[in-house]
C-alpha positions in Angstrom: 38.2 -33.0 65.2 38.8 -36.5 63.7 39.1 -36.5 60.0 37.7 -40.0 59.9 37.7 -43.0 62.1 41.5 -43.4 61.6 42.9 -39.8 61.4 43.3 -36.8 63.7 43.9 -33.6 61.9 45.9 -32.0 64.7 48.2 -35.0 65.6 48.8 -37.5 62.8 51.7 -37.6 60.4 51.3 -34.8 57.9 52.3 -36.7 54.9 49.9 -39.5 55.7 47.2 -36.9 56.3 47.9 -35.0 53.0 47.9 -38.2 51.0 44.7 -39.7 52.7 42.9 -36.4 52.2 44.2 -35.2 48.9 44.4 -38.3 46.8 40.8 -39.6 47.4 39.4 -36.0 46.8 41.5 -35.7 43.6 40.3 -39.0 42.4 36.8 -37.9 43.3 37.3 -34.7 41.2 38.8 -36.8 38.4 35.6 -38.7 38.4 33.8 -35.5 38.5 35.3 -34.6 35.2 33.2 -37.3 33.8 30.2 -35.2 34.6 31.5 -32.6 32.2 33.1 -34.6 29.5 31.1 -37.9 29.2 28.2 -36.0 27.7 30.6 -34.5 25.1 32.1 -37.9 24.3 28.8 -39.4 23.4 27.5 -36.3 21.7 30.6 -36.0 19.5 29.9 -39.4 18.1 26.3 -38.9 17.2 26.0 -40.0 13.6 25.4 -37.2 11.0 25.8 -34.1 13.4 28.0 -35.0 16.2 30.8 -32.4 15.6 28.3 -29.5 15.2 26.3 -30.7 18.3 29.6 -30.8 20.2 30.3 -27.3 19.3 26.9 -26.2 20.6 27.5 -28.0 23.9 31.0 -26.4 24.0 29.2 -23.0 24.0 26.7 -24.0 26.5 29.0 -25.8 28.9 31.0 -22.6 30.3 27.6 -21.0 31.0 26.4 -24.1 32.9 29.7 -24.2 34.9 29.4 -20.6 35.7 25.9 -21.3 37.1 27.3 -24.2 39.2 30.1 -22.0 40.5 27.7 -20.4 42.9 27.9 -23.6 44.9 31.6 -22.9 45.2 30.9 -19.4 46.7 28.8 -20.9 49.4 30.5 -24.2 50.0 34.1 -23.1 49.8 33.1 -20.0 51.8 31.3 -21.8 54.7 33.3 -25.0 54.9 36.7 -23.5 56.0 34.9 -21.3 58.6 33.2 -24.5 59.9 36.6 -26.2 60.1 38.2 -23.2 61.9 35.4 -23.0 64.4 35.6 -26.7 65.1 39.4 -26.6 65.5 39.0 -23.7 68.0 36.5 -25.7 69.9 33.3 -23.9 68.8 31.4 -27.0 67.8 27.8 -25.4 68.1 28.8 -22.5 65.9 30.5 -24.8 63.4 27.2 -26.8 63.2 25.2 -23.6 62.6 27.6 -22.6 59.9 26.8 -25.8 58.1 23.1 -25.2 58.5 23.5 -21.7 57.1 25.4 -22.9 54.1 22.6 -25.5 53.3 19.9 -22.8 53.2 22.0 -20.4 51.3 22.4 -23.1 48.5 18.6 -23.5 48.3 18.1 -19.7 48.1 20.6 -19.4 45.4 19.0 -22.1 43.4 15.6 -20.4 43.6 17.1 -17.2 42.3 19.4 -18.5 39.5 17.2 -21.1 37.9 14.5 -18.8 36.3 17.1 -16.2 35.4 19.3 -18.5 33.5 16.4 -20.4 31.9 14.6 -17.3 30.6 17.8 -15.6 29.1 19.7 -18.6 27.9 19.1 -17.9 24.1 20.5 -14.3 24.1 23.4 -15.4 26.3 24.3 -18.3 23.9 24.1 -16.0 20.8 26.4 -13.5 22.6 28.9 -16.1 23.7 29.8 -18.0 20.5 26.8 -19.8 19.3 26.1 -19.7 15.5 22.8 -20.2 13.7 23.8 -23.9 13.1 25.0 -24.7 16.7 22.4 -22.6 18.6 19.6 -25.3 18.6 21.9 -27.8 20.3 23.3 -25.3 22.7 19.9 -24.0 23.8 18.5 -27.5 24.3 21.4 -28.7 26.4 21.5 -25.5 28.5 17.8 -25.3 29.1 17.5 -28.8 30.5 20.7 -28.4 32.6 19.4 -25.2 34.2 16.2 -27.0 35.4 18.4 -29.2 37.5 20.2 -26.2 39.1 19.1 -27.1 42.7 20.6 -30.5 42.5 23.9 -29.2 41.0 24.4 -26.5 43.6 23.5 -28.7 46.6 25.6 -31.6 45.4 28.8 -29.4 44.9 28.2 -27.0 47.8 27.4 -29.6 50.4 30.3 -31.7 49.3 32.6 -29.0 50.5 31.3 -29.4 54.0 31.8 -33.1 53.8 35.4 -32.7 52.6 36.4 -30.0 55.1 35.5 -32.4 57.9 38.1 -34.8 56.5 35.5 -37.1 55.1 37.2 -37.3 51.8 36.1 -40.8 51.1 32.4 -39.9 51.5 33.1 -36.8 49.4 34.5 -39.0 46.7 31.6 -41.5 46.9 29.1 -38.7 46.3 30.9 -37.6 43.2 31.6 -41.2 42.1 28.1 -42.4 42.3 26.9 -39.4 40.2 29.4 -39.9 37.6 28.7 -43.6 37.3 25.0 -42.8 37.0 25.9 -40.3 34.2 28.0 -42.9 32.3 25.1 -45.4 32.5 22.3 -43.0 31.7 23.9 -41.0 28.9 23.9 -43.7 26.2 20.4 -44.7 27.4 18.9 -41.2 26.9 21.0 -40.2 23.9 20.9 -43.2 21.7 18.4 -45.7 23.2 15.6 -43.1 23.6 16.9 -41.1 20.7 16.9 -37.9 22.8 20.3 -36.7 21.5 21.6 -33.5 23.3 18.5 -33.2 25.4 19.0 -36.7 26.7 22.6 -35.9 27.7 21.5 -32.9 29.8 18.7 -35.0 31.5 21.1 -37.7 32.4 23.4 -35.1 33.9 20.6 -33.7 36.1 19.6 -37.1 37.4 23.2 -37.9 38.2 23.6 -34.6 40.1 20.5 -35.5 42.2 22.2 -38.9 43.1 25.3 -36.9 44.2 23.2 -34.5 46.3 21.4 -37.2 48.2 24.6 -39.0 49.1 26.2 -35.7 50.3 23.2 -35.1 52.5 23.4 -38.6 53.8 27.1 -38.2 54.7 26.4 -35.0 56.6 23.6 -36.7 58.5 25.5 -39.8 59.2 27.5 -41.0 62.2 30.9 -40.4 60.6 30.3 -36.6 60.4 31.8 -34.7 63.4 29.6 -31.8 62.5 26.1 -32.9 61.3 23.5 -31.2 59.2 20.6 -30.5 61.6 18.3 -28.1 59.4 18.2 -25.7 62.3 20.4 -22.8 63.6 20.5 -20.5 60.5 22.8 -17.5 61.2 22.0 -14.5 59.1 24.9 -12.6 60.5 27.3 -15.1 58.9 26.1 -14.7 55.4 28.5 -12.0 54.4 31.4 -13.8 56.1 30.7 -16.9 54.2 30.5 -14.9 51.0 33.7 -13.2 51.8 35.5 -16.5 52.4 34.1 -18.1 49.4 34.7 -15.2 47.0 38.2 -16.1 46.0 37.3 -19.8 45.1 34.1 -18.5 43.4 36.3 -16.1 41.3 38.5 -19.0 40.3 35.6 -21.1 39.1 33.3 -18.5 37.7 35.9 -16.5 35.9 37.3 -19.6 34.4 33.9 -20.1 32.8 33.6 -16.5 31.8 37.0 -16.7 30.3 36.0 -19.7 28.3 33.0 -17.9 27.1 35.2 -15.0 25.9 37.6 -17.6 24.2 34.7 -19.1 22.4 33.4 -15.7 21.3 36.8 -14.7 20.0 37.2 -18.0 18.1 33.8 -17.5 16.5 34.4 -13.8 15.7 37.9 -14.2 14.2 37.4 -17.6 12.8 34.3 -16.6 10.7 31.5 -18.8 9.4 32.2 -22.5 9.4 35.8 -22.2 10.6 34.7 -20.6 13.8 32.5 -23.6 14.6 35.5 -25.9 13.8 37.6 -24.0 16.3 35.0 -24.1 19.0 34.6 -28.0 18.5 38.4 -28.2 19.0 38.2 -25.8 21.9 35.6 -28.0 23.6 37.9 -31.0 23.4 40.8 -28.9 24.7 38.7 -27.7 27.6 37.6 -31.2 28.3 41.3 -32.1 28.8 42.1 -29.0 30.7 39.5 -29.8 33.4 40.9 -33.3 33.5 44.1 -31.7 34.6 42.8 -29.0 36.8 39.9 -30.6 38.6 42.2 -33.1 40.4 44.5 -30.2 41.5 41.5 -28.4 42.9 40.5 -31.6 44.6 43.9 -32.0 46.3 43.8 -28.4 47.6 40.1 -28.7 48.6 40.9 -31.9 50.4 43.6 -30.4 52.5 41.9 -27.1 53.1 40.2 -28.5 56.3 43.6 -29.8 57.4 45.2 -26.4 57.1 42.2 -24.5 58.5 41.9 -26.7 61.5 45.6 -26.5 62.4 45.6 -22.8 61.9 42.6 -22.4 64.2 44.2 -24.7 66.7 47.5 -22.7 66.7 49.7 -25.5 65.2 51.5 -23.2 62.8 54.5 -25.6 62.2 51.9 -28.1 60.9 50.3 -25.5 58.8 53.7 -24.7 57.0 54.7 -28.4 56.6 51.2 -29.4 55.4 51.4 -26.7 52.6 54.9 -27.8 51.6 53.9 -31.4 51.4 50.8 -30.6 49.4 52.9 -28.5 46.9 55.3 -31.5 46.3 52.3 -33.7 45.5 50.6 -31.4 43.2 53.8 -30.5 41.3 54.5 -34.2 40.8 51.1 -34.6 39.4 51.4 -31.7 36.9 54.8 -33.2 35.7 53.0 -36.4 34.9 50.1 -34.7 33.1 52.5 -32.6 31.1 54.2 -35.8 29.8 50.9 -37.3 29.0 49.9 -34.2 27.1 53.0 -34.5 24.8 52.4 -38.1 23.9 48.6 -38.7 24.6 46.7 -35.7 23.3 45.6 -37.1 20.0 44.4 -40.3 21.8 42.4 -38.2 24.1 40.9 -36.2 21.3 39.7 -39.4 19.6 37.3 -39.9 22.5 35.3 -37.1 21.2 35.6 -37.2 17.4 36.7 -39.4 14.5 37.2 -36.6 12.1 41.0 -36.4 11.2 41.1 -32.7 10.9 39.5 -32.2 14.3 41.9 -34.7 15.9 45.0 -33.1 14.4 44.0 -29.6 15.4 42.7 -30.5 18.9 46.1 -32.3 19.7 48.0 -29.2 18.5 45.9 -26.7 20.6 46.0 -29.0 23.6 49.8 -28.9 23.7 49.8 -25.2 23.5 47.1 -24.8 26.1 48.8 -27.0 28.8 52.5 -26.2 28.2 52.6 -24.2 31.5 50.6 -26.5 33.8 53.5 -27.0 36.2 53.4 -23.2 36.9 49.7 -23.5 37.3 50.1 -25.8 40.2 51.7 -23.1 42.2 48.8 -20.8 41.4 46.3 -23.3 42.9 48.4 -23.8 46.0 48.9 -20.1 46.6 45.2 -19.2 46.2 43.7 -22.0 48.1 46.0 -22.3 51.0 45.6 -18.4 51.6 41.9 -19.0 51.6 42.2 -21.8 54.0 44.1 -19.3 56.4 41.4 -16.8 56.0 43.6 -14.4 54.0 41.1 -13.4 51.4 42.8 -10.0 50.8 45.7 -12.0 49.5 44.0 -15.0 47.7 41.5 -12.8 45.9 44.0 -10.6 44.0 46.0 -13.8 43.3 42.9 -15.2 41.6 42.3 -12.1 39.7 45.9 -11.8 38.4 45.5 -14.9 36.3 42.0 -14.1 35.1 42.9 -10.6 34.1 46.0 -11.9 32.3 44.0 -14.5 30.4 41.2 -12.0 29.5 43.5 -9.5 28.0 45.5 -12.1 26.0 42.5 -13.9 24.6 41.1 -10.7 23.3 44.3 -9.1 22.0 46.1 -12.1 20.5 43.5 -12.9 18.0 43.3 -9.3 16.9 46.9 -9.4 15.8 47.7 -13.0 15.0 44.4 -14.6 14.1 41.8 -16.8 15.9 44.1 -19.7 16.7 46.4 -17.4 18.7 43.7 -17.3 21.4 44.9 -20.7 22.6 48.1 -19.1 23.9 46.1 -17.1 26.5 46.3 -20.0 29.0 50.1 -20.6 29.1 50.8 -16.8 29.3 48.4 -16.4 32.3 49.7 -19.6 34.0 53.3 -18.5 34.1 52.6 -14.9 35.1 50.2 -15.7 38.0 52.3 -18.8 39.1 55.4 -16.6 39.6 53.6 -13.7 41.1 51.7 -15.9 43.5 54.8 -17.8 44.6 56.7 -14.6 45.4 53.8 -13.3 47.5 53.3 -16.6 49.3 57.1 -16.7 50.3 56.9 -13.2 51.7 53.5 -13.4 53.5 53.2 -16.9 54.9 55.7 -16.3 57.7 54.3 -13.1 59.0 50.7 -14.6 58.9 51.7 -17.6 61.1 53.7 -15.4 63.5 50.8 -13.0 63.9 48.6 -16.0 64.6 50.8 -17.1 67.5 51.2 -13.5 68.9 47.5 -12.3 68.6 45.6 -15.5 68.9 42.7 -16.8 66.7 40.5 -14.2 65.1 37.8 -14.8 62.4 
């Protein structure tokens, strides 16, 4: 399978492949961050109520992200299977896996949209909204939910684009949507005077743009495996869900954990102070996704490379590819850690001009990101095991970090106050990074040896 017109996943130099697949996808995901944070930047500077509206959107955003994570379940589940089948020479089955993923995304949208729209208010009240922030949170989430089909199809189909090695097309899909969002946000928020509602509508329109470009890429000549709208395989549904479950848990539980974090900040912060802490948390989380989305982009961009070579039996290339990717991601996190030390207040100023908010946000940002280098190993361990089809390993690795964060975010505020909740992230990063690295070092060799002895199985 050719990754593009210039690259062959099974033969070309691995460093060049890793860079050509990981960097465009990482840049695409960095741009994708703009989907999440550009709304917050504009909202935080709305005259008169920007900080309170930002807190409301901060409560709504993890719920919106959780909703969108169902695209990861299907996209990151079906795309590696598609790549493995293509690597093994089963082109027709690979094409039908793509078709199956497309229709599963549509079905998920049809089920999730009414459920989240109807129950958005009780969810928001349970997850950190106060009487003051609820109107803004409900307005933002309500309009966002109505665009669920665009969000799920844009994200889910992009996984199938990237896993064919079409990282530039994948980046274009995200980039076009982000640019549309940057342009439309001030128009709807300020020019039309729609405020928070305008931010959500701009995001929905932008996601529609991304969806259309992803579909065009999968229907175009550059795609080795094209979307044909026929050949649905019901017997592959559970297999896709099984493969996507680990990545789904990473994204969805990240959202759920942020929901828990916001709830703890509101509970132990109390009236007024709780809203201030959630405003700061919204800024901290905006920075956190700026760090983690590109990491996810690097691993996602190279998943097809690893899956293809595993399916083809090129186990030496699998091992070298993983090592090269780890070096790249570790270097990235070192750079981001340095920026966190010196640039956190500057980043916070993009969202607020309030001196107290800026000082607190910079402080919490440094706490939250102090173990991001360890986090890079967690991403590699989980996503590369998923690329090899080792869900029984990648899933527990995902859960380790989530469970640790959950326990810490609940217990720390109980004993040390609301602000202690921000230490949950570095604690979970170091524990999961160490545990995952030990497991990867012990399991990768036997997995590759078994592949060579027993042949390809999926």
